C-alpha positions as CSV (number, residue, x, y, z in Angstrom):
1,M,-60.7,-85.3,-22.3
2,I,-58.1,-84.2,-19.7
3,Q,-55.6,-83.4,-22.4
4,L,-58.1,-81.3,-24.3
5,S,-59.1,-79.3,-21.3
6,T,-55.4,-78.7,-20.4
7,I,-54.7,-77.4,-24.0
8,L,-57.8,-75.2,-23.8
9,L,-56.8,-73.8,-20.4
10,D,-53.3,-73.1,-21.7
11,K,-54.7,-71.2,-24.6
12,V,-57.1,-69.2,-22.4
13,F,-54.3,-68.5,-20.0
14,Y,-51.9,-67.3,-22.7
15,S,-54.6,-65.3,-24.4
16,L,-55.3,-63.5,-21.1
17,I,-51.7,-62.7,-20.5
18,L,-51.4,-61.4,-24.1
19,L,-54.5,-59.3,-23.6
20,L,-53.1,-57.8,-20.3
21,L,-49.8,-57.0,-22.0
22,L,-51.5,-55.3,-24.9
23,S,-53.8,-53.3,-22.7
24,S,-50.9,-52.0,-20.7
25,C,-49.1,-50.5,-23.7
26,D,-48.8,-46.8,-23.9
27,Y,-49.7,-45.8,-27.4
28,S,-49.2,-42.1,-26.8
29,E,-45.6,-42.2,-27.9
30,F,-46.9,-43.4,-31.3
31,E,-49.5,-40.6,-31.7
32,I,-49.0,-38.2,-34.6
33,V,-49.3,-34.6,-33.5
34,E,-51.1,-32.2,-35.9
35,T,-50.8,-28.6,-34.7
36,D,-50.2,-25.0,-35.7
37,G,-46.6,-24.1,-35.2
38,L,-43.6,-22.4,-36.9
39,A,-41.5,-23.5,-39.9
40,P,-38.1,-22.0,-40.8
41,V,-37.7,-19.9,-43.9
42,Y,-34.4,-20.5,-45.6
43,I,-32.1,-18.6,-47.9
44,N,-29.3,-20.0,-50.0
45,R,-25.7,-19.0,-48.9
46,D,-25.3,-17.4,-52.4
47,N,-28.1,-14.9,-51.7
48,L,-26.9,-13.6,-48.3
49,K,-26.7,-9.8,-48.0
50,V,-24.6,-7.5,-45.9
51,E,-25.4,-3.9,-47.0
52,S,-26.8,-0.5,-45.9
53,E,-30.4,0.2,-46.9
54,S,-32.9,3.0,-46.2
55,P,-34.5,2.9,-42.8
56,R,-37.5,0.7,-42.4
57,E,-40.3,0.0,-39.9
58,L,-39.3,-2.0,-36.8
59,G,-40.3,-5.6,-36.9
60,D,-39.6,-8.6,-34.7
61,L,-37.0,-7.1,-32.4
62,G,-34.1,-8.7,-30.6
63,K,-30.9,-7.2,-29.0
64,I,-30.4,-3.5,-28.4
65,V,-27.0,-1.8,-28.1
66,V,-26.6,1.8,-27.1
67,I,-23.5,3.7,-28.5
68,D,-23.4,7.4,-27.5
69,S,-26.7,8.8,-28.8
70,F,-27.3,5.9,-31.2
71,L,-29.4,2.8,-30.8
72,L,-28.5,-0.3,-32.7
73,V,-31.6,-2.5,-32.7
74,N,-31.6,-6.0,-34.1
75,E,-34.5,-7.2,-36.2
76,L,-34.4,-10.9,-35.8
77,Y,-33.1,-12.7,-38.9
78,K,-33.1,-9.5,-41.0
79,G,-30.4,-7.1,-39.7
80,I,-29.9,-4.0,-37.5
81,H,-31.7,-0.7,-37.3
82,V,-29.4,2.4,-36.7
83,I,-31.4,5.0,-34.8
84,N,-30.4,8.5,-33.7
85,N,-31.7,8.8,-30.2
86,S,-30.2,12.2,-29.3
87,N,-33.8,13.3,-28.6
88,P,-35.4,10.2,-26.9
89,G,-38.8,11.7,-27.4
90,S,-38.3,11.7,-31.1
91,P,-35.9,9.0,-32.3
92,I,-34.9,9.1,-36.0
93,G,-34.2,6.0,-38.1
94,L,-31.0,6.6,-40.0
95,V,-30.2,3.4,-41.9
96,F,-30.9,-0.3,-41.8
97,W,-28.0,-2.7,-42.1
98,H,-29.4,-5.7,-43.9
99,I,-27.6,-8.8,-42.6
100,S,-29.4,-12.0,-43.6
101,G,-30.0,-14.4,-40.8
102,N,-28.7,-12.1,-38.1
103,I,-29.9,-12.5,-34.4
104,D,-26.8,-11.4,-32.4
105,F,-24.1,-8.8,-32.7
106,T,-21.6,-6.7,-30.8
107,V,-19.6,-3.5,-31.6
108,T,-16.0,-2.6,-30.9
109,G,-15.0,0.8,-32.2
110,D,-15.8,0.9,-36.0
111,L,-16.2,-2.9,-36.2
112,L,-19.5,-4.8,-36.0
113,Y,-19.3,-8.5,-35.3
114,A,-22.6,-10.1,-36.4
115,D,-23.8,-13.6,-37.1
116,N,-25.8,-14.8,-40.1
117,S,-27.0,-18.0,-38.5
118,L,-23.9,-20.1,-39.3
119,D,-21.1,-17.6,-39.9
120,L,-19.5,-14.7,-38.1
121,Y,-19.1,-11.5,-40.0
122,T,-16.6,-8.7,-39.3
123,I,-18.1,-5.5,-40.8
124,D,-16.6,-2.0,-41.1
125,I,-19.2,0.5,-39.9
126,S,-17.1,3.6,-39.9
127,D,-19.5,4.9,-42.7
128,I,-22.9,3.8,-41.4
129,Y,-24.5,4.5,-44.7
130,N,-22.0,2.3,-46.6
131,I,-21.0,-0.7,-44.4
132,Q,-18.3,-3.1,-45.7
133,L,-17.9,-6.8,-45.1
134,L,-14.3,-7.3,-44.1
135,N,-14.2,-11.0,-43.1
136,T,-16.4,-14.1,-42.8
137,T,-15.6,-16.9,-40.4
138,E,-17.6,-19.7,-41.8
139,N,-19.5,-22.4,-39.9
140,I,-18.8,-21.1,-36.4
141,Y,-22.4,-21.6,-35.2
142,Q,-23.2,-25.2,-36.0
143,T,-24.4,-26.5,-32.7
144,P,-28.2,-27.4,-32.4
145,Q,-28.2,-25.6,-29.0
146,S,-27.6,-22.2,-30.7
147,E,-30.5,-19.8,-31.3
148,Q,-30.4,-20.4,-35.0
149,Y,-31.9,-23.9,-34.5
150,Y,-35.1,-22.7,-32.9
151,P,-37.4,-19.7,-33.1
152,V,-36.3,-17.1,-30.5
153,G,-38.9,-16.3,-27.8
154,Y,-41.4,-18.9,-29.0
155,L,-43.0,-21.7,-27.0
156,G,-44.5,-24.6,-28.9
157,Y,-44.0,-27.0,-31.8
158,F,-41.9,-26.1,-34.8
159,E,-40.3,-27.7,-37.8
160,C,-36.7,-28.7,-37.1
161,V,-34.0,-26.8,-38.9
162,D,-32.3,-28.6,-41.7
163,S,-29.1,-26.8,-42.4
164,E,-28.8,-28.6,-45.8
165,K,-31.7,-26.3,-47.0
166,G,-29.7,-23.1,-46.3
167,I,-29.6,-20.5,-43.6
168,V,-32.7,-19.6,-41.5
169,V,-33.7,-16.0,-42.1
170,D,-37.2,-16.0,-40.6
171,W,-40.0,-18.2,-39.2
172,E,-43.5,-18.5,-40.6
173,E,-46.7,-19.9,-39.1
174,K,-47.7,-23.2,-40.6
175,F,-49.9,-26.2,-39.9
176,L,-47.5,-29.0,-38.9
177,I,-47.9,-32.7,-39.1
178,D,-45.8,-34.7,-36.7
179,P,-43.3,-32.0,-35.8
180,K,-40.2,-33.4,-34.1
181,C,-39.1,-30.1,-32.4
182,R,-40.7,-28.2,-29.5
183,T,-39.7,-25.5,-27.1
184,T,-41.1,-25.6,-23.6
185,P,-41.0,-23.1,-20.7
């Protein structure tokens, strides 16, 4: 009888310990998040563009550079608007430089240095209506800390960038299941 009650007490004791251990687990790290967020839009490297086009409406804007009476206004992931601002009350769009994946640029004389998400382009802009790609330095921006790996100015969940799918040229709203990436303030 004593041996049976000792075995029973041991089982109850171990069951209580197991119950306490299980009840103290934090299951939140195992929860699957389902939420609205952003997903990258990719383009294949073979389909990248660097060309002058007709002016277009301004979209999701980024960096602005002033050169004399001209404004160069980045449209995130699409390219650069060239605007004549000699009359600030009535700016005139002259041309749009389509540069797939572009979010940053700088100008030195007649040369434009612009990214396309992964590469750095050197572009001759001496004729603004007919820009010419002079050089491409490939794979210069391959660090996940760069802006190409997250949606600029966005706070919340997003689908992580997979550079194997191509170059990010935009972001679209999407319902996400278990997104692994998130920006926070």
